[in-house]
C-alpha positions as CSV (number, residue, x, y, z in Angstrom):
1,M,0.0,0.0,-0.1
2,N,1.5,3.4,-1.1
3,R,-1.0,5.8,-2.3
4,V,-3.7,7.1,0.2
5,L,-6.4,9.4,-0.6
6,V,-7.5,11.7,2.2
7,T,-10.7,13.5,1.6
8,G,-11.2,16.8,3.3
9,S,-7.7,17.3,3.7
10,N,-8.0,21.0,4.2
11,G,-10.1,20.4,7.4
12,M,-8.4,19.9,10.9
13,L,-8.7,16.2,10.8
14,G,-7.7,15.7,7.2
15,Q,-4.7,18.0,7.6
16,H,-3.4,15.9,10.4
17,V,-4.1,12.6,8.7
18,S,-2.4,13.7,5.7
19,L,0.8,14.9,7.7
20,A,0.9,11.7,9.8
21,L,0.7,9.4,6.7
22,E,3.3,11.4,5.0
23,G,5.5,11.1,8.1
24,K,5.2,7.3,7.6
25,G,6.2,7.6,4.0
26,Y,3.1,7.2,2.2
27,E,2.2,9.1,-1.0
28,V,-0.8,11.2,0.1
29,I,-3.4,12.4,-2.3
30,R,-5.0,15.4,-0.8
31,H,-8.7,16.2,-1.7
32,I,-9.5,19.8,-1.3
33,R,-13.2,20.8,-1.4
34,N,-12.8,23.8,-3.8
35,E,-11.1,21.5,-6.4
36,V,-13.4,18.5,-6.3
37,D,-17.1,18.9,-5.1
38,L,-17.9,15.6,-3.4
39,R,-21.6,16.3,-3.6
40,D,-21.2,15.7,-7.4
41,H,-21.3,12.1,-8.1
42,A,-19.7,12.5,-11.5
43,K,-16.8,14.6,-10.4
44,T,-16.3,12.4,-7.4
45,Q,-16.2,9.3,-9.6
46,R,-13.8,10.8,-11.9
47,F,-11.5,11.9,-9.3
48,I,-11.2,8.5,-7.4
49,L,-10.8,6.6,-10.8
50,A,-8.1,8.9,-11.9
51,T,-6.1,9.0,-8.7
52,K,-6.4,5.1,-8.2
53,P,-5.8,5.1,-4.4
54,D,-4.8,2.0,-2.5
55,A,-6.7,3.4,0.5
56,I,-9.0,6.1,1.5
57,V,-9.2,7.9,4.8
58,H,-12.7,9.7,4.4
59,C,-12.6,12.8,6.6
60,A,-14.7,15.2,4.5
61,A,-17.9,16.3,6.1
62,L,-20.1,19.3,6.7
63,V,-19.7,19.8,10.3
64,G,-20.6,22.6,12.9
65,G,-21.0,23.3,16.6
66,I,-24.4,23.3,18.4
67,K,-25.5,26.8,16.9
68,A,-24.7,25.7,13.3
69,N,-26.5,22.4,13.7
70,V,-29.6,24.1,15.2
71,E,-29.8,26.7,12.6
72,G,-28.6,24.5,9.5
73,G,-31.7,22.4,9.4
74,K,-31.7,19.4,6.8
75,R,-28.6,20.7,5.1
76,F,-26.5,18.7,7.6
77,Y,-28.3,15.4,6.6
78,F,-28.6,16.2,2.8
79,E,-25.0,17.3,2.0
80,N,-23.3,14.6,4.3
81,Y,-25.4,12.0,2.8
82,L,-24.5,13.0,-0.7
83,I,-20.8,13.2,0.1
84,D,-20.6,9.8,1.7
85,H,-22.8,8.1,-0.8
86,N,-20.6,9.4,-3.7
87,V,-17.3,8.7,-2.0
88,L,-18.2,5.3,-0.9
89,T,-19.9,4.0,-4.2
90,S,-17.1,5.5,-6.3
91,A,-14.5,3.9,-4.1
92,R,-16.0,0.5,-4.7
93,E,-16.2,1.1,-8.5
94,A,-12.6,2.0,-8.3
95,D,-11.8,-1.3,-6.4
96,V,-10.5,0.5,-3.3
97,N,-10.0,-2.3,-1.0
98,N,-8.9,-0.3,2.2
99,L,-11.0,2.5,3.7
100,V,-11.4,4.3,6.9
101,Y,-14.7,6.1,7.5
102,M,-14.6,8.7,10.2
103,G,-17.8,8.4,12.3
104,S,-18.8,10.5,15.3
105,S,-19.9,10.0,18.9
106,C,-23.0,12.0,18.0
107,M,-24.3,8.7,16.2
108,Y,-25.0,7.3,19.7
109,P,-28.4,7.7,21.5
110,A,-28.6,10.9,23.6
111,N,-28.3,11.1,27.3
112,R,-26.8,7.7,28.1
113,E,-24.8,7.9,31.4
114,H,-22.8,4.8,30.8
115,A,-19.8,4.7,28.5
116,L,-21.1,4.1,25.1
117,R,-20.3,0.8,23.3
118,V,-20.8,-0.2,19.7
119,E,-23.8,-2.3,20.7
120,D,-25.4,1.0,21.8
121,L,-25.8,2.2,18.3
122,M,-29.4,2.6,17.1
123,T,-30.8,1.7,20.4
124,G,-32.4,5.0,21.2
125,P,-33.3,8.6,20.2
126,L,-30.6,10.9,18.8
127,E,-29.7,14.2,20.4
128,P,-32.1,16.7,18.7
129,T,-29.6,19.6,18.3
130,N,-27.5,17.5,15.8
131,F,-30.1,15.0,14.7
132,D,-29.5,15.5,10.9
133,Y,-25.7,15.1,11.1
134,A,-26.0,12.0,13.3
135,M,-28.4,10.6,10.8
136,A,-26.1,11.1,7.9
137,K,-23.2,9.7,9.7
138,L,-25.1,6.5,10.7
139,A,-26.2,6.1,7.0
140,G,-22.6,6.3,5.8
141,A,-21.4,4.0,8.6
142,Q,-24.0,1.4,7.6
143,L,-23.0,1.5,3.8
144,V,-19.4,1.0,4.9
145,S,-20.4,-2.0,7.0
146,S,-22.6,-3.3,4.2
147,I,-19.7,-3.0,1.6
148,A,-17.2,-4.6,4.0
149,E,-19.4,-7.6,4.5
150,T,-20.8,-8.1,1.0
151,D,-17.3,-7.6,-0.6
152,N,-15.1,-9.0,2.1
153,V,-13.0,-6.1,2.2
154,P,-11.5,-4.1,5.1
155,W,-13.6,-1.1,5.2
156,R,-13.7,0.1,8.8
157,N,-15.8,2.7,10.8
158,L,-13.7,4.7,13.3
159,I,-16.1,6.4,15.7
160,A,-14.2,9.3,17.2
161,S,-15.0,11.6,20.1
162,N,-14.9,15.3,19.8
163,L,-11.6,16.4,18.4
164,Y,-9.6,19.6,19.0
165,G,-6.1,20.9,18.3
166,P,-4.1,23.1,15.8
167,G,-6.1,23.8,12.7
168,D,-9.5,23.8,14.2
169,H,-12.2,26.2,13.2
170,F,-12.2,29.0,15.9
171,N,-14.3,32.0,14.8
172,S,-17.3,30.6,12.8
173,D,-20.4,28.7,13.3
174,R,-18.4,25.6,12.3
175,S,-16.5,25.9,15.8
176,H,-17.0,23.2,18.4
177,L,-17.1,23.6,22.2
178,L,-13.2,24.0,22.9
179,A,-12.3,26.1,19.9
180,S,-15.3,28.3,20.6
181,I,-14.3,28.7,24.1
182,I,-10.7,29.6,23.2
183,H,-11.9,32.2,20.6
184,K,-14.4,33.8,23.0
185,S,-11.8,33.9,25.8
186,Q,-9.4,35.8,23.5
187,I,-12.0,38.3,22.7
188,V,-12.6,38.8,26.5
189,L,-8.8,39.2,27.0
190,A,-8.4,41.6,23.9
191,N,-11.1,43.7,25.1
192,S,-10.5,43.6,28.9
193,L,-14.0,42.3,29.6
194,D,-15.2,40.8,33.0
195,E,-17.4,37.9,32.0
196,I,-17.6,35.2,29.2
197,E,-20.9,33.8,27.9
198,M,-21.7,30.2,28.2
199,W,-24.7,28.5,26.3
200,G,-26.8,26.4,28.8
201,D,-26.1,25.5,32.5
202,G,-22.6,23.9,31.8
203,K,-23.6,20.5,33.2
204,P,-23.4,18.3,30.1
205,K,-20.2,16.4,29.7
206,R,-18.0,16.1,26.6
207,E,-15.1,13.8,25.6
208,F,-12.5,15.6,23.7
209,T,-9.3,14.0,22.1
210,F,-6.3,15.7,20.9
211,V,-6.3,15.4,17.0
212,E,-2.6,14.4,16.7
213,D,-3.2,11.3,19.0
214,L,-5.9,10.1,16.7
215,T,-4.2,10.7,13.4
216,L,-0.9,9.2,14.4
217,W,-2.7,6.1,15.4
218,I,-4.4,6.1,12.0
219,A,-1.2,6.3,10.2
220,N,0.2,3.3,12.3
221,T,-2.9,1.3,11.6
222,I,-3.8,1.8,8.0
223,T,-2.1,-1.4,6.9
224,K,-3.8,-3.5,9.7
225,L,-7.3,-2.7,9.0
226,K,-8.2,-6.5,8.6
227,E,-7.3,-6.9,12.1
228,L,-10.1,-4.3,13.3
229,P,-13.7,-4.8,13.9
230,T,-16.0,-3.1,11.5
231,Y,-17.0,-0.4,14.2
232,L,-14.4,0.7,16.7
233,N,-14.7,3.7,19.3
234,V,-11.6,5.9,19.5
235,G,-12.0,8.3,22.3
236,F,-9.9,9.9,25.0
237,G,-11.4,7.8,27.8
238,Q,-12.4,10.6,30.2
239,D,-14.9,13.4,29.9
240,Y,-15.5,16.8,31.5
241,S,-18.4,19.1,31.9
242,V,-18.7,22.1,29.7
243,L,-18.2,24.4,32.8
244,Q,-15.0,22.6,33.3
245,Y,-13.7,23.2,29.9
246,Y,-14.4,26.9,30.2
247,Q,-12.5,26.9,33.5
248,F,-9.5,24.9,32.0
249,V,-9.2,27.4,29.0
250,L,-9.8,30.5,31.2
251,Q,-7.0,29.3,33.5
252,A,-4.6,28.5,30.6
253,M,-5.2,32.1,29.4
254,N,-4.6,33.6,32.9
255,L,-8.2,35.0,32.9
256,N,-10.2,35.4,36.0
257,V,-13.7,36.5,34.8
258,E,-17.2,35.4,35.4
259,I,-18.8,32.6,33.4
260,K,-22.3,34.0,32.6
261,M,-24.8,31.2,31.8
262,D,-27.4,31.8,28.9
263,L,-30.1,29.5,30.1
264,S,-32.2,30.4,27.0
265,K,-29.8,28.5,24.8
266,P,-29.7,24.6,24.8
267,S,-27.3,22.8,26.8
268,G,-27.1,19.8,24.6
269,N,-26.7,16.0,25.1
270,S,-26.1,15.4,28.9
271,R,-23.2,13.0,28.2
272,K,-21.6,10.9,25.3
273,L,-18.4,9.4,26.6
274,M,-17.4,6.4,24.7
275,D,-15.9,3.0,25.7
276,S,-12.7,2.8,23.8
277,S,-11.3,-0.4,25.5
278,V,-11.6,-2.5,22.5
279,A,-9.3,-0.1,20.5
280,K,-6.6,-0.3,23.3
281,S,-6.0,-3.9,22.1
282,F,-5.1,-2.5,18.9
283,G,-2.6,0.1,20.2
284,W,-5.0,3.0,20.8
285,N,-3.5,5.0,23.6
286,P,-4.0,8.7,23.4
287,S,-1.3,10.3,25.5
288,T,-2.0,14.2,25.3
289,S,-3.5,15.4,28.5
290,I,-6.4,17.8,28.1
291,H,-4.4,20.6,29.7
292,E,-1.5,20.0,27.5
293,G,-3.6,19.8,24.5
294,I,-5.5,23.0,25.4
295,N,-2.1,24.8,25.8
296,R,-0.9,23.5,22.4
297,T,-4.2,24.5,20.7
298,I,-4.0,28.1,22.4
299,D,-0.4,28.5,21.2
300,W,-1.3,27.7,17.6
301,Y,-4.4,29.9,17.6
302,R,-2.4,32.8,19.0
303,Q,0.2,32.5,16.1
304,G,-2.4,34.1,13.9
305,F,-3.7,31.0,12.1
306,K,-7.3,31.8,12.7
307,K,-10.0,30.3,10.8
């Protein structure tokens, strides 16, 4: 295996997957959204047939934080469904035998207090604030699973927790929790404000994994996909409340301000910690602590690479 296509290579995850694979000596084909629109089946098909990759790491997706998901309506289902359908069916037509599909913890039922296992998928209602995105990811994962079984190929679903790190989206509706907190905290610092707004009551818990931990493991595992189960959780293994994440960032930025709750805004899913114990038997061992990861992300953000 020499040539690996990374879809969505201009996004945070895709960027780091590409760098990790290149660091292992692979020839990486970087897909950039502005060059090939994966929502267009004919263009996607031509692109994959022309590049003839030995493997694909499918990272491309329309993503957003809670605000974007609430306001985005059916777009998060429609566009992600199109992207996944076009990439996956084109990959089969091109006889791509190795594929990693990047799933999301939002695929799991909402408000489960125990650590989520693969067996929990499709056993309860999804979180309403990202229902459309979750449904699209479930559909994509099922197509991967069906092709893997029908054609006996090592196509695998990696279900990741929330990710953060250098290259994240900070100042747009695409921002997820930690990136949004960092951006808001920088505004507070720059303007000498005495408070920072937090949506909801801060009680929901979230699991965040430093992106480089995940992408290095993917690069080390890309030749061993046959050994993996069809679905595999890859999360940090510990979660913290939204309020704690605010406190972590404020502490890292030496800010002593009031955290003001906006209870008119949704708090979101109460918890979605994943059980990643199976992945540990395949070498999964995220080593970047939440405090180290936050500090490294803030350092990158402050260098001026704002998105």
